Every structure is written in structure tokens, then in C-alpha cells.
C-alpha positions as CSV (number, residue, x, y, z in Angstrom):
1,M,56.3,47.4,86.9
2,S,56.1,43.7,86.2
3,L,53.1,41.8,84.8
4,N,54.6,38.8,86.8
5,V,52.7,36.2,84.7
6,E,53.8,32.7,85.2
7,H,54.6,30.9,82.0
8,H,57.8,28.7,82.0
9,E,57.7,27.9,78.4
10,P,60.6,26.4,76.7
11,R,62.8,28.9,75.0
12,V,62.7,28.6,71.3
13,L,65.3,30.5,69.6
14,P,65.1,31.7,66.0
15,S,66.2,28.9,63.3
16,E,68.2,31.3,61.3
17,K,71.9,31.5,62.9
18,P,72.9,35.0,63.8
19,I,75.9,36.6,62.3
20,R,78.9,35.7,64.4
21,L,82.7,36.7,64.3
22,L,83.9,34.9,67.5
23,D,82.2,31.7,68.9
24,N,81.4,31.1,72.4
25,A,85.0,29.8,73.2
26,G,86.5,33.0,71.7
27,H,87.8,31.5,68.5
28,A,87.6,33.5,65.3
29,L,85.1,32.5,62.8
30,H,85.3,32.3,59.1
31,G,82.6,31.5,56.1
32,R,78.9,31.8,56.2
33,E,78.6,32.5,59.7
34,T,80.2,35.9,59.5
35,G,77.8,37.2,56.9
36,G,80.7,38.6,55.0
37,F,82.0,41.0,57.9
38,E,85.2,40.9,59.1
39,L,86.7,40.7,62.6
40,P,87.9,44.1,63.6
41,P,91.5,44.9,64.6
42,V,92.9,43.4,68.0
43,E,93.3,47.2,69.3
44,R,89.6,48.0,68.6
45,L,88.6,44.7,70.4
46,L,90.7,45.6,73.1
47,D,89.1,49.1,73.7
48,L,85.7,47.4,73.4
49,Y,86.5,44.9,76.0
50,R,87.8,47.8,78.2
51,R,84.6,49.7,77.9
52,M,82.3,46.5,78.6
53,V,84.1,45.6,81.8
54,I,83.9,49.1,83.0
55,A,80.4,49.4,82.0
56,R,79.6,46.0,83.8
57,R,81.1,47.3,87.1
58,F,79.1,50.5,86.9
59,D,75.9,48.3,86.3
60,V,76.8,46.0,89.3
61,Q,77.4,49.2,91.5
62,V,74.2,51.0,90.5
63,T,72.3,47.7,91.2
64,A,73.7,47.5,94.5
65,L,72.9,51.3,95.2
66,T,69.2,50.4,94.2
67,K,69.0,47.6,96.7
68,Q,70.3,50.0,99.3
69,G,67.4,52.4,98.6
70,R,69.6,55.2,97.2
71,L,67.7,55.0,93.7
72,A,64.2,54.6,93.0
73,T,64.5,52.0,90.3
74,Y,67.0,50.7,87.7
75,P,66.9,48.6,84.7
76,S,70.1,46.7,84.4
77,A,71.8,45.7,81.1
78,Y,73.8,43.1,82.6
79,G,74.8,40.4,79.8
80,Q,73.8,43.2,77.0
81,E,77.0,44.8,77.0
82,A,78.1,43.6,73.6
83,C,74.9,45.1,72.1
84,E,74.8,48.4,73.9
85,I,78.7,49.1,73.6
86,G,79.3,47.4,70.3
87,V,76.8,49.7,68.4
88,V,77.2,53.0,70.3
89,S,80.9,52.9,69.6
90,A,80.2,52.7,66.0
91,I,79.0,56.3,65.8
92,T,81.0,59.7,66.2
93,A,80.6,62.4,68.7
94,D,78.7,64.2,66.3
95,D,76.1,61.7,65.6
96,W,72.9,61.5,67.8
97,L,71.9,58.6,70.1
98,F,68.4,58.0,71.0
99,P,68.3,55.7,74.1
100,T,65.7,53.6,76.0
101,Y,65.5,53.4,79.9
102,R,68.0,50.4,79.7
103,D,70.7,52.0,78.0
104,S,72.8,53.6,81.0
105,I,75.9,51.9,80.0
106,A,75.6,53.2,76.3
107,L,75.5,56.7,77.8
108,L,78.4,55.9,79.8
109,T,80.4,54.8,77.0
110,R,79.1,57.9,75.3
111,G,80.8,60.0,77.8
112,L,78.1,61.1,80.4
113,E,78.9,61.2,84.0
114,P,77.4,58.8,86.5
115,G,75.4,61.6,88.2
116,E,74.1,62.8,84.9
117,I,72.9,59.4,83.9
118,L,71.3,58.6,87.3
119,Q,69.5,61.5,88.1
120,S,66.1,60.4,86.5
121,F,66.3,57.0,88.2
122,R,66.7,59.0,91.8
123,G,63.8,61.2,90.8
124,D,65.8,64.4,90.9
125,W,65.0,65.5,87.2
126,H,63.4,64.2,84.2
127,N,66.9,64.4,82.3
128,G,70.4,65.0,84.0
129,W,72.5,66.3,80.8
130,D,72.7,68.8,78.0
131,Q,71.2,66.8,75.1
132,H,72.7,69.1,72.5
133,A,76.1,69.2,74.1
134,H,76.3,65.4,74.2
135,R,74.3,64.8,71.2
136,T,72.2,62.3,73.3
137,A,68.4,62.4,73.8
138,A,66.8,61.6,77.1
139,M,66.3,58.0,77.9
140,A,62.7,57.1,76.8
141,T,60.4,54.9,79.0
142,P,57.5,54.8,76.6
143,L,58.2,52.1,74.1
144,A,59.4,53.3,70.5
145,T,58.5,56.8,71.0
146,Q,62.3,57.6,70.5
147,A,62.5,55.9,67.4
148,L,60.2,58.6,65.8
149,H,62.4,61.5,67.4
150,A,65.7,59.7,65.7
151,V,64.0,59.6,62.4
152,G,62.6,63.1,62.6
153,L,66.1,64.5,63.6
154,A,67.7,62.4,60.8
155,H,65.4,63.7,58.2
156,A,65.7,67.2,59.4
157,A,69.6,66.8,59.2
158,R,69.4,65.5,55.7
159,L,67.5,68.5,54.6
160,R,70.0,70.9,56.1
161,N,72.9,68.5,54.3
162,D,74.2,68.0,58.0
163,P,76.1,64.6,57.4
164,I,75.2,63.1,60.9
165,V,73.7,59.6,61.5
166,T,70.9,58.9,64.2
167,L,71.1,55.9,66.2
168,T,68.3,54.6,68.1
169,Y,67.9,51.7,70.6
170,L,64.7,49.5,71.1
171,G,63.6,46.4,73.0
172,D,62.1,43.5,71.3
173,G,58.8,44.4,72.9
174,A,59.0,48.0,71.2
175,T,58.6,46.2,67.8
176,S,55.1,45.4,68.7
177,E,54.2,49.3,69.1
178,G,52.6,51.1,66.2
179,D,55.4,54.0,66.8
180,A,58.2,51.4,65.8
181,H,56.3,50.7,62.5
182,E,55.7,54.4,61.8
183,A,59.5,55.1,62.5
184,F,60.6,52.3,60.3
185,N,58.4,53.0,57.3
186,F,59.1,56.6,57.2
187,A,62.9,56.2,57.6
188,A,62.8,53.6,54.7
189,V,60.5,56.0,52.5
190,W,62.7,59.0,53.0
191,Q,65.9,57.1,53.3
192,T,67.0,59.0,56.3
193,P,70.4,58.1,57.9
194,T,69.1,56.1,60.8
195,V,70.5,52.9,62.5
196,F,67.7,50.8,64.6
197,L,69.2,48.7,67.2
198,V,66.7,46.1,68.3
199,Q,68.1,44.4,71.8
200,N,66.2,41.2,71.6
201,N,66.6,40.0,75.2
202,Q,63.7,37.8,74.6
203,F,61.3,39.2,77.1
204,A,59.1,42.4,77.1
205,I,58.9,42.3,81.1
206,S,57.2,38.9,81.2
207,T,56.0,38.5,77.7
208,P,58.3,36.1,75.8
209,I,59.3,36.9,72.3
210,A,56.9,33.9,70.9
211,R,54.0,35.7,72.2
212,Q,54.9,39.0,70.3
213,T,55.8,37.8,66.9
214,H,55.6,34.9,64.6
215,A,58.5,36.1,62.5
216,T,61.5,33.9,62.5
217,T,63.7,36.7,63.5
218,L,63.0,40.5,64.3
219,A,65.5,41.5,61.5
220,D,63.2,39.8,59.0
221,K,60.8,42.8,59.5
222,A,63.1,45.1,57.8
223,V,62.4,43.5,54.6
224,G,58.7,44.7,54.6
225,Y,59.9,48.1,54.9
226,G,62.5,47.9,52.2
227,M,65.7,48.4,54.2
228,P,68.6,46.0,55.2
229,G,68.1,43.8,58.4
230,Y,70.8,41.9,60.3
231,H,70.2,39.2,62.7
232,V,73.3,39.3,64.8
233,D,74.8,37.5,67.7
234,G,74.0,40.1,70.4
235,N,76.7,38.6,72.8
236,D,79.4,38.9,70.2
237,V,80.7,42.5,70.6
238,A,83.1,42.0,67.3
239,A,80.1,41.3,65.3
240,M,77.9,43.9,66.7
241,F,80.6,46.7,66.0
242,A,81.2,45.3,62.6
243,V,77.7,45.2,61.5
244,A,76.9,48.5,63.1
245,T,80.1,50.3,61.6
246,A,78.7,49.2,58.2
247,A,75.3,50.4,58.7
248,V,76.5,53.7,59.9
249,D,78.9,54.1,56.9
250,R,75.9,53.3,54.7
251,A,73.6,55.7,56.5
252,R,76.2,58.4,56.2
253,S,77.0,57.9,52.6
254,G,73.1,58.3,51.8
255,G,72.2,54.7,51.5
256,G,69.3,55.0,54.0
257,P,68.3,53.2,57.3
258,T,69.3,49.9,58.6
259,L,67.7,47.4,61.3
260,I,70.2,45.5,63.4
261,E,68.6,42.8,65.8
262,G,71.1,41.8,68.6
263,L,69.9,38.4,70.0
264,T,71.0,38.7,73.6
265,Y,69.5,38.0,77.1
266,R,68.7,39.9,80.2
267,I,70.5,38.2,83.2
268,E,69.0,40.6,85.9
269,S,65.3,41.2,86.5
270,H,63.3,43.8,84.2
271,T,63.9,46.2,87.3
272,N,64.5,45.9,90.9
273,S,60.5,45.7,91.2
274,D,60.2,42.6,89.1
275,D,60.5,38.8,90.0
276,P,61.8,37.1,86.9
277,T,61.5,33.7,88.6
278,R,57.8,33.9,87.9
279,Y,58.1,33.6,84.2
280,R,61.3,32.3,83.2
281,A,63.4,29.2,84.4
282,P,66.6,29.2,86.0
283,R,68.1,26.9,83.6
284,D,67.6,29.5,80.9
285,V,69.6,32.0,82.8
286,E,72.4,29.8,83.4
287,H,72.6,28.8,79.6
288,W,72.9,32.6,78.8
289,K,75.4,33.1,81.5
290,R,77.6,30.5,79.8
291,R,77.4,32.9,76.7
292,D,78.9,35.8,78.5
293,P,79.9,38.6,76.1
294,I,82.8,39.7,78.1
295,E,84.4,36.2,78.8
296,R,83.9,35.3,75.0
297,L,86.1,38.5,73.9
298,E,88.5,37.9,76.9
299,K,89.4,34.5,75.8
300,Y,90.2,35.8,72.3
301,L,92.2,38.8,73.4
302,V,94.4,36.5,75.7
303,S,94.8,33.8,72.8
304,E,96.1,36.9,70.8
305,G,98.4,38.2,73.5
306,A,96.5,41.5,73.8
307,L,95.2,41.2,77.1
308,T,98.2,40.8,79.7
309,D,97.8,41.0,83.5
310,D,99.1,44.5,83.6
311,V,96.2,45.7,81.1
312,R,93.7,43.6,83.1
313,A,94.8,45.3,86.4
314,E,94.5,48.7,84.8
315,I,91.0,48.0,83.4
316,T,90.0,46.8,86.7
317,E,91.4,50.0,88.5
318,A,89.4,52.2,86.1
319,G,86.3,50.3,86.9
320,E,86.6,50.6,90.5
321,T,87.5,54.3,90.3
322,L,84.3,54.7,88.4
323,A,82.2,52.6,90.8
324,A,83.5,54.9,93.7
325,R,82.6,58.0,91.5
326,T,79.1,56.7,91.2
327,R,78.7,56.1,94.9
328,D,79.9,59.5,95.6
329,A,77.6,61.1,93.0
330,M,74.5,59.3,94.7
331,S,75.6,60.3,98.1
332,E,75.4,64.0,97.5
333,S,71.9,65.5,98.6
334,P,70.8,67.4,95.6
335,E,69.0,70.8,95.9
336,L,65.7,70.4,94.2
337,D,63.3,73.1,93.2
338,P,59.8,71.9,92.7
339,L,59.0,74.9,90.6
340,E,61.5,73.2,87.9
341,L,58.6,71.1,87.1
342,F,57.2,73.9,84.8
343,D,60.4,74.5,83.1
344,H,60.8,73.3,79.5
345,V,57.3,72.0,79.2
346,Y,56.1,74.6,76.3
347,A,58.3,77.0,74.3
348,T,55.7,79.5,75.0
349,P,54.2,79.1,78.8
350,R,50.5,78.8,78.7
351,A,48.3,80.9,80.9
352,A,47.1,77.8,82.6
353,L,50.3,76.4,83.5
354,A,51.6,80.0,84.7
355,E,48.8,79.9,87.1
356,Q,49.6,76.4,88.4
357,R,53.0,77.7,89.1
358,S,52.1,80.6,90.9
359,A,49.8,78.6,93.0
360,L,52.7,76.2,93.8
361,E,55.2,79.1,94.7
362,A,52.7,80.5,96.9
363,E,52.0,77.2,98.7
364,L,56.0,76.5,99.0
365,A,56.4,80.2,100.5
366,A,53.5,79.7,102.8
367,H,55.1,76.2,103.9
368,A,58.6,77.8,104.4
369,G,57.0,80.6,106.4
370,H,55.3,78.0,108.7
371,A,58.4,76.0,109.0
372,A,60.5,79.3,110.2
373,H,57.8,80.2,112.6
374,A,57.9,76.7,114.1
375,R,61.8,76.8,114.4
376,E,61.6,80.2,116.0
377,E,59.2,78.8,118.6
378,V,61.6,75.7,119.4
379,A,64.6,78.1,119.7
380,A,62.4,80.3,122.1
381,R,61.7,77.3,124.6
């Protein structure tokens, strides 16, 4: 739901330059802008490019399905592919991811199927996948609550000498929540192996970043908790991957948590129910479209001879295959059981909940009986 507040204020970006490894034209950078990080190998960057292109095709397809009424809602990550994919690609299959509602393409990169990812957006089920099998928690709609879960699991794993890392995504708006403060502070005090990714797409629905904080950057907040903070160009997947890899390695080796701020932009609306023209100017959107993360990396890969026409065609075909699989998944009619609402609520069922379940079960049975009787009457005519 959007607040739809009209305030077309000038966008004032942080004065501190973010860490970058590739400029907007796709040229490799050197010196202070890199923050001491090195450009990943071309083979790794080509893999990240492939993942971003396929993820965008998925995102565009899901947005189209939402407009067709085949999904209730969908928060697009169009334009945020470098943040989403650059960071999630830095963790292993054994590590845990704690995503927000906007991180579908990170889940896709993690290996989840389209039908699993989109079940909650269609209203079929709270969560469409086995969280333990995928080491991926449910997408969190409440702001910053998943950060506490990420820190708690990381602390428990450390007590068991389990060498995993937890990665949690947050939006810029989530950093204004008390849960984020508690998660940051606990992680730093107990030195949990946690990486916090703050995707600063500059709007918490319709509230601009300038109305959320007076800090120069969100990464600056890390200083107060006693952990490293990195302000990174969120549209540079090379930089996002390099910084995230260092943070994951640090966490796994016992160095504690890291906060990474990826400065990016939400090209699409907050969700399909939002009207972003009420609170941001079209010129700002066009400005950020020219900083497209996929086009930036594409220019570099072409200059290095790594992205050939054949490779490009293979990636496009893979994206179209995934889009077709997504359409097929959303065309299936699920068999829903309303009684599943009571499953997985409490480890030990409570009497009041059991009573409610019995009442609903009786009501459903009565409804089914009336429907069967009506069909018999129609058949007898």
C-alpha cells in the first residue's frame, strides 16, 4: 500500500562517493574509488551478468502477470539486480538467507523455482518452499523483523561451532525501525557471522531517504555499533560482489558482522498498487535508467571479448525458458485447503486454535454438503 504523498523534492545524494570497480561506461576503475577491492575475474563477472539478465526477464514476466490479475501483488526489483544478485552470489549453499518481500530475484538466484517464490504473492500459502532445504527463510513483509532472525540463527550456529554465515536484506526504510537497531547491536556485541545488506533505493514507499535520516550514508550507522560499514555503488555488480565476498569471508573466520549499503534505485513502482508519479519526478527515473547495472557490466564484458553473440543468445534463450516456466506455474490451479491456515502456528497446538479449526472444518463440510445437494437437484431437473 502506498502513502501517495506528493513531494517532488530534489534528490540529494550522499556526498561521500560509493565504492566502485566499474564506471557507468563499463570501464575498470583504479585508485581510491575502489576502496582497496579488486575487480573479480571475467569468468565470475560473466556468470553474474547471466544471472542478472535472467533475473530481469523473470521480474518483467512477473510484473506482466500481475497486470493480468494472475497475482495479487508484486514488488519489483527492476534496476536493483546488482545489489540482489551480487551479494547473494557471495554466500554458499550452506549459508542462510533472510530476504524481504522485494527479493524474489535473489531467491531465484539461490535456486528456488518460480512457483515456489510466487505462491505467497498469489495468496496460495504463506511460504512456498522448504526453508531448511534451501537454507532460505520466508520473505518478510514487516520491516526489519528478518534481521533479528538472521542474527539469532547466526548466534546459535556459532554456539554449535557450525561455520555458516547469515545474510539478511533490508531496505533503506527498515533502518528506521527499532528491530534493525536491535539486530545491528546484538550482532556487533556478540560478533555473529552476519552480513547486513541495506538496499538503499532511496524511497521507503513514498518517503525519501532525506526524511528518514540525517546521516551522510546509511553505512555510517555501522560505526556506532562497532562494525565495518561499506557504502557501495549498488548498480555495480562487480563492487557489490567483491565487498560482499570480503564481508562473508570475514564473518566466517570469526571477524563478526558487516553492514553493506548498496546505493541503487527502484525503477518500477513500490508494488503494482503504488503510483510513484505522486512522489518522485520522471527526470530522476530517467537519470537512474542511464545507470542500468546490466548495461554497465555488458559494456565491460564486450570490451573484454567475454560476451559474444553466441553467449548472449544462450542467455536470452535461458531467460525465455524461465519466463515460460513462470507463466506455466501461474496458470496452474492450486488445490487449496483452508485448514492449512492452522498448520505450523504453534509447535504444540493450543486448545482455542484447535476449537477454531474444528469449527471451520464443520463449516466447510456443511458447505460441501449443500453444494452436493444443489448439484443433485440440478441433475434431477
